[in-house]
C-alpha positions as CSV (number, residue, x, y, z in Angstrom):
1,M,28.4,-76.2,-26.9
2,I,29.6,-73.3,-25.2
3,I,33.0,-73.5,-23.6
4,N,32.7,-71.9,-19.6
5,Q,29.1,-71.1,-20.0
6,D,28.9,-71.0,-16.2
7,E,31.5,-68.0,-16.3
8,K,30.0,-66.6,-19.3
9,F,26.1,-66.6,-18.3
10,S,27.5,-65.3,-14.6
11,K,29.1,-62.0,-16.5
12,T,26.2,-61.5,-18.5
13,I,23.8,-61.6,-15.7
14,A,26.5,-59.4,-13.5
15,T,25.8,-56.3,-16.2
16,F,21.8,-56.2,-15.4
17,E,21.1,-54.1,-12.5
18,E,17.1,-54.6,-12.4
19,T,15.0,-58.0,-12.9
20,Y,15.8,-59.5,-15.9
21,Q,14.3,-62.6,-18.5
22,V,15.9,-65.6,-20.4
23,Q,15.1,-63.5,-23.7
24,D,17.1,-60.7,-21.9
25,V,20.1,-62.6,-21.3
26,F,20.1,-64.2,-24.3
27,N,20.1,-61.1,-26.1
28,K,22.9,-59.8,-23.8
29,F,24.9,-62.8,-24.5
30,I,25.0,-62.6,-27.8
31,E,26.4,-59.0,-27.5
32,L,29.2,-59.9,-25.1
33,F,30.1,-63.2,-26.6
34,P,29.3,-62.4,-30.6
35,D,32.2,-65.6,-31.2
36,D,30.7,-68.1,-29.3
37,W,27.3,-67.6,-30.6
38,K,29.0,-67.6,-34.0
39,Y,30.5,-71.1,-33.3
40,H,27.5,-72.4,-31.5
41,K,25.4,-71.5,-34.8
42,I,28.6,-73.3,-37.0
43,A,28.3,-76.4,-35.0
44,Y,24.5,-76.5,-35.7
45,S,24.8,-75.8,-39.5
46,K,27.5,-78.4,-39.9
47,F,25.2,-81.3,-38.0
48,N,22.6,-80.5,-40.3
49,R,24.8,-81.2,-43.2
50,S,26.1,-84.2,-41.6
51,K,22.9,-86.0,-41.6
52,Q,22.3,-89.1,-43.7
53,F,19.4,-88.3,-46.4
54,G,15.8,-89.7,-45.4
55,R,17.3,-89.9,-41.5
56,T,15.5,-87.3,-39.2
57,I,17.3,-86.6,-35.9
58,P,15.3,-83.8,-33.8
59,L,18.1,-80.9,-32.7
60,P,16.5,-77.4,-31.9
61,K,17.7,-74.3,-33.8
62,P,20.5,-72.7,-32.2
63,E,18.3,-69.5,-30.6
64,V,16.3,-72.6,-28.8
65,S,19.2,-74.6,-27.4
66,L,21.1,-71.4,-25.8
67,K,17.6,-69.9,-24.8
68,K,17.4,-73.4,-22.7
69,M,20.7,-73.3,-21.6
70,I,20.4,-70.2,-20.2
71,H,17.1,-70.8,-18.5
72,V,18.5,-74.5,-17.2
73,W,21.7,-72.4,-15.7
74,M,19.3,-69.9,-14.5
75,L,17.2,-72.4,-12.3
76,K,20.1,-74.4,-11.0
77,N,22.0,-70.9,-9.8
78,K,18.5,-69.5,-8.4
79,K,18.4,-73.4,-6.6
80,A,22.3,-72.7,-5.3
81,S,21.7,-69.2,-4.3
82,K,18.7,-70.1,-1.5
């Protein structure tokens, strides 16, 4: 979970002058907010270690989950701006 993700994604996208893709926003987010990225990865690893043996809980890797958050945020804000 990223705290104030709307604000941080807005700041990240504001750095682009031309068109951008989810991967571009992902890379820039990691560059601008390394502490949030670190916390996101730590939360993932803590959750993986806390699982009981033999039980699987599908959880996407931190890279996948952050890209999905960015994608959903971009779609939500694209609809809002129309």
